[in-house]
C-alpha positions as a printed NumPy array, in Angstrom:
array([[-51.911,  76.104,  13.087],
       [-49.322,  76.823,  15.748],
       [-46.304,  75.463,  17.583],
       [-45.587,  73.994,  21.008],
       [-42.313,  74.106,  22.936],
       [-42.   ,  70.761,  24.67 ],
       [-39.631,  70.224,  27.614],
       [-38.244,  66.704,  27.339],
       [-37.094,  66.461,  30.975],
       [-40.419,  67.687,  32.387],
       [-42.411,  65.841,  29.691],
       [-44.802,  68.727,  29.174],
       [-45.521,  71.716,  26.945],
       [-43.898,  74.817,  28.482],
       [-44.848,  77.374,  25.833],
       [-47.15 ,  77.726,  22.828],
       [-47.082,  80.017,  19.807],
       [-49.903,  81.079,  17.462],
       [-47.806,  80.535,  14.324],
       [-46.276,  77.315,  12.979],
       [-42.466,  77.343,  12.936],
       [-40.472,  76.795,   9.755],
       [-36.969,  77.014,  11.25 ],
       [-35.234,  78.121,  14.448],
       [-31.981,  80.02 ,  14.949],
       [-29.065,  78.07 ,  16.444],
       [-29.303,  79.935,  19.771],
       [-32.99 ,  79.029,  20.069],
       [-34.147,  82.632,  20.435],
       [-35.695,  83.349,  17.008],
       [-37.893,  81.456,  14.586],
       [-39.258,  81.92 ,  11.073],
       [-42.895,  81.397,  10.191],
       [-44.788,  81.389,   6.893],
       [-48.399,  81.186,   5.752],
       [-48.599,  77.393,   5.596],
       [-52.062,  77.446,   3.997],
       [-50.757,  79.545,   1.1  ],
       [-47.694,  77.33 ,   0.798],
       [-49.857,  74.199,   0.856],
       [-52.128,  75.579,  -1.859],
       [-49.39 ,  76.798,  -4.197],
       [-46.876,  74.001,  -3.494],
       [-48.834,  70.902,  -2.414],
       [-46.901,  68.672,  -0.04 ],
       [-44.883,  71.468,   1.537],
       [-47.497,  73.331,   3.572],
       [-50.787,  72.436,   5.26 ],
       [-54.194,  72.077,   3.608],
       [-56.541,  71.625,   6.575],
       [-57.475,  75.305,   6.899],
       [-58.475,  77.678,   4.058],
       [-55.971,  80.159,   2.667],
       [-57.174,  83.666,   3.588],
       [-54.949,  85.121,   0.841],
       [-56.572,  83.018,  -1.887],
       [-57.618,  85.961,  -4.076],
       [-54.485,  88.067,  -3.57 ],
       [-51.511,  87.155,  -5.812],
       [-49.006,  89.195,  -3.758],
       [-50.449,  90.356,  -0.399],
       [-48.635,  93.103,   1.501],
       [-49.628,  91.591,   4.859],
       [-48.131,  88.154,   4.233],
       [-44.615,  86.791,   3.73 ],
       [-41.846,  85.877,   6.186],
       [-42.641,  86.323,   9.872],
       [-39.937,  86.654,  12.539],
       [-40.892,  85.214,  15.917],
       [-39.096,  85.984,  19.173],
       [-39.413,  82.744,  21.132],
       [-38.512,  84.489,  24.397],
       [-40.923,  87.417,  24.281],
       [-43.545,  85.972,  21.928],
       [-43.34 ,  88.994,  19.609],
       [-44.195,  88.274,  15.97 ],
       [-43.443,  90.699,  13.144],
       [-43.836,  90.581,   9.379],
       [-40.244,  90.819,   8.206],
       [-40.608,  90.632,   4.396],
       [-43.914,  90.964,   2.569],
       [-44.829,  89.38 ,  -0.749],
       [-45.975,  92.613,  -2.385],
       [-42.536,  94.22 ,  -1.934],
       [-40.885,  91.099,  -3.323],
       [-43.159,  91.138,  -6.367],
       [-42.055,  94.68 ,  -7.225],
       [-38.463,  93.49 ,  -7.585],
       [-39.103,  91.017, -10.408],
       [-40.561,  90.971, -13.903],
       [-43.934,  89.298, -13.365],
       [-47.529,  89.475, -14.534],
       [-50.389,  90.807, -12.342],
       [-51.912,  87.336, -11.915],
       [-48.681,  85.573, -10.903],
       [-48.973,  84.208,  -7.343],
       [-46.008,  84.811,  -5.041],
       [-44.99 ,  82.759,  -2.023],
       [-42.013,  81.809,   0.168],
       [-40.382,  78.422,   0.769],
       [-37.18 ,  76.88 ,   2.184],
       [-36.328,  79.6  ,   4.718],
       [-33.496,  79.103,   7.214],
       [-31.073,  80.963,   9.498],
       [-27.315,  81.099,   9.163],
       [-25.623,  79.452,  12.154],
       [-24.803,  82.839,  13.701],
       [-28.459,  83.863,  13.385],
       [-27.647,  87.092,  11.538],
       [-28.96 ,  86.119,   8.11 ],
       [-32.044,  84.437,   6.664],
       [-32.049,  82.833,   3.223],
       [-35.195,  81.771,   1.4  ],
       [-36.799,  81.043,  -1.964],
       [-39.031,  83.748,  -3.428],
       [-41.258,  81.854,  -5.846],
       [-44.004,  83.014,  -8.146],
       [-46.388,  80.672,  -9.948],
       [-47.174,  81.991, -13.415],
       [-50.785,  82.953, -14.126],
       [-52.856,  80.113, -15.632],
       [-49.77 ,  77.869, -15.718],
       [-48.02 ,  75.205, -13.645],
       [-44.659,  76.87 , -14.307],
       [-42.789,  78.673, -11.539],
       [-39.892,  81.075, -11.274],
       [-37.526,  81.126,  -8.311],
       [-35.143,  83.609,  -6.736],
       [-32.753,  82.454,  -4.026],
       [-32.535,  85.417,  -1.632],
       [-30.69 ,  86.545,   1.487],
       [-31.856,  88.95 ,   4.197],
       [-29.507,  90.447,   6.815],
       [-31.305,  90.982,  10.117],
       [-28.961,  93.705,  11.381],
       [-29.142,  95.895,   8.275],
       [-32.464,  94.811,   6.685],
       [-30.525,  94.355,   3.446],
       [-32.161,  92.044,   0.911],
       [-29.921,  90.588,  -1.803],
       [-30.265,  87.936,  -4.502],
       [-28.02 ,  84.868,  -4.308],
       [-29.218,  83.232,  -7.543],
       [-31.888,  84.158, -10.092],
       [-30.378,  82.987, -13.404],
       [-30.451,  79.264, -12.68 ],
       [-33.27 ,  77.56 , -10.796],
       [-32.147,  76.624,  -7.289],
       [-33.584,  73.426,  -5.829],
       [-31.923,  72.57 ,  -2.494],
       [-29.201,  74.062,  -0.328],
       [-27.262,  73.724,   2.914],
       [-25.044,  76.059,   4.928],
       [-21.29 ,  75.438,   4.915],
       [-20.58 ,  78.233,   7.406],
       [-22.064,  81.622,   8.346],
       [-21.257,  83.159,   4.959],
       [-21.252,  80.309,   2.451],
       [-23.909,  77.996,   1.04 ],
       [-23.878,  74.922,  -1.179],
       [-26.88 ,  74.66 ,  -3.516],
       [-28.113,  72.44 ,  -6.319],
       [-29.368,  74.287,  -9.385],
       [-30.337,  73.689, -12.986],
       [-29.769,  75.975, -15.976],
       [-31.986,  76.632, -18.997],
       [-30.414,  73.688, -20.835],
       [-31.318,  71.194, -18.109],
       [-27.789,  70.793, -16.69 ],
       [-27.621,  70.273, -12.929],
       [-24.765,  71.571, -10.801],
       [-23.645,  71.814,  -7.195],
       [-22.561,  75.422,  -6.59 ],
       [-20.799,  77.092,  -3.655],
       [-21.921,  80.657,  -2.938],
       [-19.747,  83.042,  -0.917],
       [-22.38 ,  85.459,   0.397],
       [-19.887,  87.894,   1.899],
       [-17.967,  88.413,  -1.351],
       [-20.82 ,  87.65 ,  -3.77 ],
       [-18.833,  84.893,  -5.501],
       [-20.157,  81.587,  -6.807],
       [-18.172,  78.51 ,  -7.824],
       [-19.475,  75.372,  -9.536],
       [-18.078,  72.188,  -8.018],
       [-16.085,  70.013, -10.399],
       [-17.716,  66.742,  -9.407],
       [-19.391,  64.055, -11.483],
       [-22.842,  64.503,  -9.985],
       [-25.06 ,  66.271, -12.494],
       [-28.395,  65.744, -10.797],
       [-30.435,  67.157,  -7.956],
       [-29.92 ,  66.124,  -4.343],
       [-30.198,  67.126,  -0.688],
       [-26.695,  68.064,   0.537],
       [-25.467,  68.585,   4.1  ],
       [-21.92 ,  69.31 ,   5.265],
       [-20.194,  67.237,   7.909],
       [-20.262,  68.913,  11.336],
       [-16.542,  68.139,  11.801],
       [-15.086,  68.595,   8.291],
       [-16.404,  71.329,   5.995],
       [-14.66 ,  69.736,   2.999],
       [-17.02 ,  66.767,   3.207],
       [-20.74 ,  66.63 ,   2.55 ],
       [-23.371,  63.956,   2.043],
       [-26.093,  64.08 ,  -0.583],
       [-28.569,  61.795,  -2.302],
       [-30.151,  61.156,  -5.698],
       [-33.679,  60.635,  -6.912],
       [-34.586,  57.093,  -8.093],
       [-32.612,  55.958, -11.154],
       [-33.952,  53.723, -13.937],
       [-33.792,  50.746, -11.6  ],
       [-35.603,  52.666,  -8.85 ],
       [-32.518,  52.973,  -6.646],
       [-31.788,  56.083,  -4.593],
       [-28.074,  56.561,  -3.967],
       [-26.52 ,  58.022,  -0.822],
       [-23.158,  59.632,  -1.586],
       [-20.322,  61.197,   0.361],
       [-18.387,  63.933,  -1.464],
       [-14.815,  64.904,  -0.546],
       [-14.016,  68.385,  -1.869],
       [-10.302,  68.007,  -1.144],
       [ -9.996,  65.638,  -4.104],
       [-13.425,  66.133,  -5.769],
       [-14.23 ,  62.455,  -5.268],
       [-17.632,  60.866,  -4.715],
       [-18.078,  57.731,  -2.605],
       [-21.35 ,  55.795,  -2.714],
       [-22.387,  54.7  ,   0.773],
       [-25.554,  52.772,  -0.026],
       [-28.277,  52.32 ,  -2.671],
       [-31.875,  51.952,  -1.486],
       [-34.746,  50.804,  -3.678],
       [-37.82 ,  53.064,  -3.918],
       [-41.062,  51.208,  -4.809],
       [-43.042,  52.695,  -7.703],
       [-46.007,  53.601,  -5.509],
       [-43.823,  56.181,  -3.76 ],
       [-43.681,  58.741,  -6.546],
       [-44.981,  62.278,  -6.982],
       [-46.328,  64.081,  -3.926],
       [-46.064,  60.946,  -1.746],
       [-42.419,  60.339,  -2.692],
       [-39.863,  59.621,  -0.003],
       [-36.53 ,  61.353,  -0.617],
       [-33.562,  60.107,   1.404],
       [-32.957,  63.579,   2.922],
       [-29.662,  62.494,   4.553],
       [-28.706,  64.167,   7.841],
       [-25.523,  63.946,   9.925],
       [-25.475,  63.392,  13.647],
       [-23.682,  66.148,  15.585],
       [-20.387,  64.243,  15.822],
       [-20.097,  63.235,  12.153],
       [-20.211,  59.508,  12.901],
       [-23.694,  58.571,  11.655],
       [-26.082,  59.517,   8.853],
       [-29.863,  59.223,   9.053],
       [-32.053,  58.759,   5.95 ],
       [-35.751,  58.381,   5.183],
       [-36.552,  55.361,   3.045],
       [-39.292,  53.115,   1.666],
       [-36.891,  50.341,   0.653],
       [-38.721,  47.825,   2.884],
       [-42.131,  48.75 ,   1.466],
       [-43.045,  51.222,   4.199],
       [-41.77 ,  54.577,   5.468],
       [-38.845,  54.14 ,   7.817],
       [-35.75 ,  55.946,   9.054],
       [-32.4  ,  54.221,   8.822],
       [-29.214,  55.02 ,  10.747],
       [-25.987,  54.371,   8.83 ],
       [-22.785,  53.897,  10.82 ],
       [-20.012,  55.542,   8.776],
       [-17.325,  53.663,  10.699],
       [-18.596,  50.47 ,   9.089]])
């Protein structure tokens, strides 16, 4: 596995890296990498399964975790290892630890990620939503009481995340990382989704739903100024697209806040649709 930097104007690869890239900082200088074979084995559908996982027999290796890659110099360093993470939680010796959903804040000074451990001889998992400050090497926990599912950055110090409590109630929660404050949104959307804030108005975000009883996935726009939800479109998801081969809408804004792109199988095949918000 690896990564190529492709120059669109020159139409050629201008640099290559020995590690696959999970996410890149906004200034394009740094990247995060993970062990994609371990991720693919412990969370099928999220990593790669073509090559064997060299950490197969180690539940929490001290030479694996989050890697920081300097895209200018090519330097790669192990930033956070799984063994150190395992020491911070109440777990059993056979529980297998791994990382998922890692991303940079827009200023590139902070990395957030999921520390997950799969319970020994079980399909159950436990999740901590964590933050790591690059300047100070400070690791802190954003959420470990509820189970976090998806998140998006609102600004450099605040995150919106979906989470579910022990009673099965879903919420959208705003986390102020600088002041360690969390606030549940008072919106009528008690289910999981994939949120993303508008690039031009941080009081507005888009999100989606999983298929309802009719098989429809709903794309919604949420206005936090009045806590209102507006449905933009409903797209049917055929039954054969369930489980690991599912197709979530995963809505994404364009950079000017005028269009939204979604993945869909509503026409019986995998496609991407562009939705013009002006219409």
